[in-house]
BAGU-562742 format. One record per residue (C-alpha): x, y, z; residue number from 0; residue in one letter. Coordinates in steps of 0.001 Angstrom, whole numbers, m for minus. Each point is the difference from the previous one (the first is absolute). Last residue first. Layout:
N
<<X Y Z> NUM A>
...
//
This chain:
336
<<243887 82441 m62765> 335 L>
<<2208 m942 m2947> 334 G>
<<m2794 m1331 m2191> 333 H>
<<m1887 3250 416> 332 V>
<<3061 2057 m907> 331 H>
<<813 m2176 m3010> 330 P>
<<m3522 520 m1361> 329 G>
<<m392 3685 831> 328 V>
<<2704 1451 m2239> 327 A>
<<m79 m2248 m3067> 326 K>
<<m3746 m444 420> 325 S>
<<m636 3737 m168> 324 W>
<<2453 807 m2797> 323 A>
<<m1483 m2644 m2282> 322 N>
<<936 2205 m2984> 321 G>
<<m2844 2433 620> 320 A>
<<m2394 m1722 m2423> 319 A>
<<974 m3281 1645> 318 A>
<<m1188 1280 3381> 317 D>
<<m3234 1143 m1624> 316 W>
<<m462 m3557 m1275> 315 N>
<<969 m1608 3312> 314 T>
<<m2742 2149 1509> 313 S>
<<m1159 1238 2394> 312 W>
<<2498 m907 2655> 311 T>
<<240 m2091 3143> 310 M>
<<2389 38 2932> 309 A>
<<1412 m2155 2772> 308 G>
<<m1139 m2506 2617> 307 R>
<<829 1822 3222> 306 I>
<<1663 m2627 2224> 305 G>
<<2423 2487 1541> 304 P>
<<m2889 1929 1546> 303 Y>
<<1508 2665 2227> 302 T>
<<m1444 1681 3074> 301 K>
<<m1459 3364 970> 300 S>
<<m285 939 m3650> 299 P>
<<1842 3124 m1143> 298 K>
<<m1917 2807 m1652> 297 F>
<<2006 3113 m873> 296 S>
<<1809 m1882 m2761> 295 G>
<<1460 m3450 518> 294 C>
<<3132 m1359 m1697> 293 G>
<<813 m2270 2917> 292 T>
<<m2330 m1801 2441> 291 G>
<<1022 m3422 m1305> 290 K>
<<m2989 m1630 m1712> 289 A>
<<m2477 2881 m56> 288 L>
<<2546 2739 m654> 287 C>
<<1941 m2208 m2407> 286 D>
<<m3158 m683 m1995> 285 L>
<<m820 3703 m69> 284 A>
<<3518 865 m1147> 283 D>
<<m230 m2581 m2782> 282 N>
<<m3294 1449 m1186> 281 V>
<<1508 3484 91> 280 V>
<<2966 m1246 m2044> 279 G>
<<m2403 m1274 m2654> 278 P>
<<m1140 3601 m606> 277 E>
<<m3544 718 1111> 276 V>
<<m3184 160 m2089> 275 Y>
<<m3077 1082 1934> 274 G>
<<m2122 1410 m2792> 273 S>
<<m1777 m946 m3223> 272 G>
<<1644 m3379 m191> 271 A>
<<2345 m2075 m2157> 270 G>
<<1276 2867 m2127> 269 S>
<<2084 1420 2860> 268 T>
<<1779 m3327 148> 267 S>
<<m198 m3411 1671> 266 A>
<<m3009 1081 2042> 265 P>
<<16 m988 3695> 264 V>
<<m1198 m2846 2248> 263 G>
<<1756 m574 3323> 262 I>
<<m332 m3496 1468> 261 G>
<<m1486 m1472 3175> 260 V>
<<m674 m3701 597> 259 Q>
<<3505 m855 1217> 258 S>
<<m470 2697 2641> 257 P>
<<m2899 m2098 1394> 256 D>
<<m3336 1749 m228> 255 L>
<<m1922 769 3173> 254 G>
<<m415 3725 466> 253 N>
<<3507 1257 667> 252 E>
<<1581 m1059 m3292> 251 L>
<<m3011 1098 m2019> 250 Q>
<<m72 3470 1533> 249 I>
<<3819 183 m157> 248 C>
<<m134 m290 m3780> 247 A>
<<m1744 3386 43> 246 L>
<<2743 1702 2021> 245 A>
<<2758 m1638 m2066> 244 T>
<<m1186 769 m3515> 243 L>
<<m1311 3490 673> 242 F>
<<3133 811 2005> 241 D>
<<2228 m967 m2942> 240 V>
<<m1781 2588 m2106> 239 S>
<<m2193 148 m3108> 238 G>
<<m3327 m25 1766> 237 Q>
<<m754 2579 2664> 236 S>
<<m145 m953 3659> 235 Y>
<<m2619 887 2623> 234 V>
<<887 m840 3591> 233 K>
<<m1853 m2610 2061> 232 G>
<<3173 m1908 909> 231 D>
<<m1042 m2950 m2192> 230 C>
<<61 2297 m2999> 229 G>
<<m2964 1961 m1262> 228 L>
<<m399 584 m3703> 227 M>
<<582 2701 m2606> 226 S>
<<m874 m538 m3657> 225 G>
<<m262 m3511 m1348> 224 S>
<<978 m521 m3596> 223 N>
<<2982 m1763 1610> 222 Y>
<<1009 m2181 2942> 221 Y>
<<m1818 m3032 m1382> 220 Q>
<<1 m2602 2781> 219 M>
<<1969 m3149 m691> 218 N>
<<m1645 m2470 2389> 217 V>
<<2042 m3207 63> 216 V>
<<m199 m3798 88> 215 T>
<<m3264 m642 1854> 214 L>
<<m179 m3603 1252> 213 F>
<<m665 275 3753> 212 D>
<<m1016 3637 m377> 211 K>
<<m3089 m825 m2054> 210 I>
<<m2483 1885 2196> 209 G>
<<2593 2644 846> 208 L>
<<321 946 m3661> 207 A>
<<m3776 m26 m441> 206 T>
<<m424 2211 3064> 205 K>
<<2521 2450 m1482> 204 F>
<<m1924 136 m3279> 203 Y>
<<m3336 462 1769> 202 E>
<<1228 2810 2234> 201 T>
<<47 m558 3778> 200 S>
<<3767 m611 167> 199 A>
<<391 3659 m900> 198 S>
<<1541 2181 m2690> 197 Q>
<<338 m2975 m2346> 196 M>
<<m2695 668 m2611> 195 D>
<<782 3725 m154> 194 I>
<<3517 m859 m1193> 193 T>
<<m1259 m2019 m2964> 192 Q>
<<71 m3763 344> 191 P>
<<2390 m2273 m1896> 190 A>
<<m397 m3542 1356> 189 M>
<<2063 m3159 m384> 188 T>
<<m887 m3666 304> 187 V>
<<2476 m2694 m1058> 186 V>
<<m1719 m3394 112> 185 V>
<<1884 m2904 1600> 184 D>
<<m3154 m1587 1454> 183 S>
<<m1820 80 m3331> 182 K>
<<m3494 m1438 538> 181 K>
<<m471 1214 3574> 180 D>
<<1927 3154 m884> 179 H>
<<m2505 863 m2713> 178 V>
<<m2844 m588 2460> 177 A>
<<1761 2214 2536> 176 K>
<<207 2671 m2676> 175 L>
<<m3731 m181 m647> 174 A>
<<m956 99 3678> 173 K>
<<2254 2995 592> 172 T>
<<m1542 1697 m3020> 171 M>
<<m3425 m794 1431> 170 Y>
<<388 1493 3446> 169 T>
<<2415 2751 m1005> 168 S>
<<m2268 1516 m2638> 167 N>
<<2399 1954 m2183> 166 V>
<<m599 3292 m1789> 165 G>
<<598 1670 m3337> 164 N>
<<3787 m266 m82> 163 E>
<<194 m3773 m93> 162 L>
<<3670 m936 m332> 161 D>
<<18 m3477 1540> 160 I>
<<2981 m1978 m1320> 159 D>
<<m392 m3722 m660> 158 V>
<<2075 m3143 13> 157 G>
<<2776 m2045 m1523> 156 N>
<<m1403 260 m3531> 155 F>
<<300 m3176 m2081> 154 G>
<<m2092 1273 m2894> 153 Y>
<<m3010 m2293 61> 152 K>
<<258 m1331 3556> 151 D>
<<594 3414 1547> 150 M>
<<m2775 1399 m2173> 149 L>
<<m2379 m2662 1324> 148 G>
<<1127 668 3556> 147 T>
<<m939 3643 m527> 146 I>
<<m3318 m867 m1674> 145 S>
<<m1050 m2327 2816> 144 S>
<<933 2469 2715> 143 A>
<<m1881 2845 m1673> 142 F>
<<m3066 m2141 m673> 141 A>
<<m88 m1219 3612> 140 D>
<<254 3562 1301> 139 A>
<<m2678 1078 m2504> 138 S>
<<m2389 m2682 1306> 137 A>
<<702 679 3671> 136 D>
<<m570 3734 m254> 135 D>
<<1824 3238 m803> 134 S>
<<2870 m731 m2353> 133 V>
<<m259 2753 m2602> 132 S>
<<2404 303 m2925> 131 I>
<<m209 3338 m1792> 130 T>
<<3612 564 m1028> 129 G>
<<613 3389 m1568> 128 K>
<<2719 1184 2356> 127 E>
<<1483 m3456 412> 126 G>
<<m1961 m3155 687> 125 G>
<<1501 m3433 452> 124 V>
<<3702 m700 m343> 123 S>
<<1110 m3455 m1154> 122 I>
<<3207 m1348 1509> 121 I>
<<3468 m895 m1254> 120 V>
<<2438 m1049 2717> 119 S>
<<3724 m41 m736> 118 K>
<<2600 m2656 805> 117 G>
<<1588 m268 m3443> 116 A>
<<m2111 m3066 m778> 115 A>
<<m3007 2167 842> 114 Q>
<<1062 2558 m2584> 113 K>
<<423 m2746 m2583> 112 A>
<<m3404 m1471 826> 111 K>
<<m1665 3382 m473> 110 I>
<<1850 436 m3282> 109 D>
<<m1318 m3359 m1196> 108 D>
<<m3534 1077 875> 107 K>
<<412 3163 m2071> 106 F>
<<1397 m1991 m2941> 105 Q>
<<m2937 m2371 348> 104 Q>
<<m2469 2870 m100> 103 E>
<<899 999 m3557> 102 D>
<<1919 2540 m2058> 101 S>
<<1001 2027 3027> 100 Y>
<<989 3601 m702> 99 G>
<<m1660 1611 3017> 98 T>
<<m2390 1892 m2308> 97 A>
<<m1606 m3369 m854> 96 P>
<<m1767 221 3394> 95 D>
<<m254 m3319 1869> 94 L>
<<m3492 m611 1333> 93 K>
<<m655 m511 3696> 92 F>
<<m3256 m839 1737> 91 D>
<<m1765 949 3209> 90 V>
<<m3089 m1231 1856> 89 A>
<<m1418 1965 2913> 88 G>
<<m3407 613 m1579> 87 P>
<<m276 m1871 m3326> 86 S>
<<212 2062 m3198> 85 G>
<<3769 54 244> 84 T>
<<2270 2321 1970> 83 A>
<<3569 503 m1118> 82 D>
<<3396 m1484 817> 81 A>
<<2684 2654 m202> 80 F>
<<2886 626 217> 79 A>
<<2456 m2891 327> 78 V>
<<1731 370 3360> 77 A>
<<3667 m977 m114> 76 I>
<<1490 m948 3359> 75 I>
<<3777 m250 406> 74 D>
<<966 2899 m2264> 73 Y>
<<3747 701 m164> 72 D>
<<208 m2634 m2740> 71 D>
<<m1119 2562 m2556> 70 P>
<<m3331 m408 m1854> 69 V>
<<670 m712 m3698> 68 D>
<<m1016 m3663 282> 67 S>
<<m3419 1149 1133> 66 L>
<<m457 1597 m3417> 65 K>
<<194 3722 m103> 64 Q>
<<m1519 3101 m1582> 63 A>
<<1776 3117 1233> 62 T>
<<m2467 2491 1449> 61 A>
<<m2415 1862 m2263> 60 G>
<<m3193 m1534 1329> 59 N>
<<325 m3487 m1497> 58 N>
<<m1778 m2868 1715> 57 F>
<<808 m3081 2084> 56 N>
<<2234 2162 2170> 55 Q>
<<2434 m1725 2324> 54 W>
<<m174 1174 3602> 53 Y>
<<3203 m273 2006> 52 G>
<<692 m1435 3433> 51 T>
<<3406 25 1687> 50 V>
<<661 m2405 2857> 49 A>
<<1805 m262 3316> 48 H>
<<m424 m3400 1614> 47 E>
<<m271 m1476 m3468> 46 P>
<<m3389 m1613 m767> 45 V>
<<m1007 m3518 1010> 44 A>
<<m3740 m12 567> 43 A>
<<m1455 823 3382> 42 A>
<<m940 m2521 2699> 41 H>
<<2604 1059 2567> 40 Q>
<<m301 3651 m899> 39 K>
<<m1941 1360 2961> 38 A>
<<1789 m2259 2464> 37 D>
<<2268 2752 1339> 36 S>
<<m2956 2317 402> 35 H>
<<391 455 3747> 34 D>
<<m2451 2629 1172> 33 E>
<<1306 3321 1302> 32 S>
<<m1402 2094 m2818> 31 A>
<<m3408 m1616 102> 30 N>
<<m1725 2662 2054> 29 A>
<<1541 2428 m2384> 28 S>
<<1313 3521 m122> 27 G>
<<m868 2943 m2213> 26 A>
<<m3235 m1626 m1078> 25 S>
<<m1889 2128 m2478> 24 I>
<<m3694 m576 m596> 23 L>
<<m1250 1872 3055> 22 G>
<<m2175 2602 m1681> 21 G>
<<2511 2704 855> 20 A>
<<2601 m1992 m1891> 19 A>
<<m2173 m41 m3084> 18 I>
<<m477 3751 215> 17 A>
<<3753 446 354> 16 V>
<<450 m2060 m3136> 15 V>
<<m2487 2113 m1911> 14 A>
<<1760 3191 1043> 13 A>
<<3385 m1426 m934> 12 A>
<<m1123 m528 m3553> 11 G>
<<m1211 m3209 m1560> 10 L>
<<490 m523 m3711> 9 L>
<<m2042 m2779 m1558> 8 R>
<<1747 m2479 m2158> 7 K>
<<1467 m245 m3504> 6 T>
<<3034 468 m2183> 5 F>
<<1600 m1117 m3229> 4 Q>
<<m2957 m2123 m1026> 3 A>
<<m495 m3503 1328> 2 R>
<<1009 1041 3495> 1 V>
<<743 m1593 3308> 0 M>
//
């Protein structure tokens, strides 16, 4: 995700091929045949097919919004971002006056109103400039304690992990399990970069698998990426339906339940430095994965009708473009 208009490292096809040669890419999966039907039995109540949008707690040129301005097409609203404090692992959130709120109570009231309408409002941790480090027992405890504290203070339904400077799977898994122990209905989402989900051996992927019994969804960022390998071992360039489907396949065939996989894209060309696709491409990719229709050159060997849905950065950039993204993708996701 981005605080400015764009971010991320760019990885060319040559770098991806080098990664594959080193054994990081898994074209198939030892876990692909496992039964994951119970993967969601302890997860929080979120629509079977859901749309996630990031709400900016800052002004970077996109439309400034209050939560009440976010369209009903969004089922999960991730408030971006909680920031690091002086204590390792601990995070805090301060409402930016640029959002238009006169006080915190109005913000809290808007959270309650969204929840009354069946939406989940969660706190996102990290972003491009986030420097949160959870790398030992003490920082894992501090992270969990601060997240549950923010949930209590503001009424957030859960947490989104958007750490773009590295994740330690051992201690992040421990921290998130501690949050779940205190808040059994917690909504937990993740927004890794493409490079972070190329194999089940990466730290982000291991974290997702480590909390699979209560993980809500992984909305990988299919942008600001460069070329990547798909689950068939071929290199795909961002900005195409094949990029979305062939990379989603890696997650789907390496242990995550389809209900835990979403497609993350920019809401407009202003929302990211590269990788924007028209909303219709997102819908085609979802249809390809769910029904086997609308595919490009890559067609998965089976369908995943339980695919969770889509995510966008951000509701603010969506608003700046007349909410064209949510108007097109929202109804399509909900109709899967």
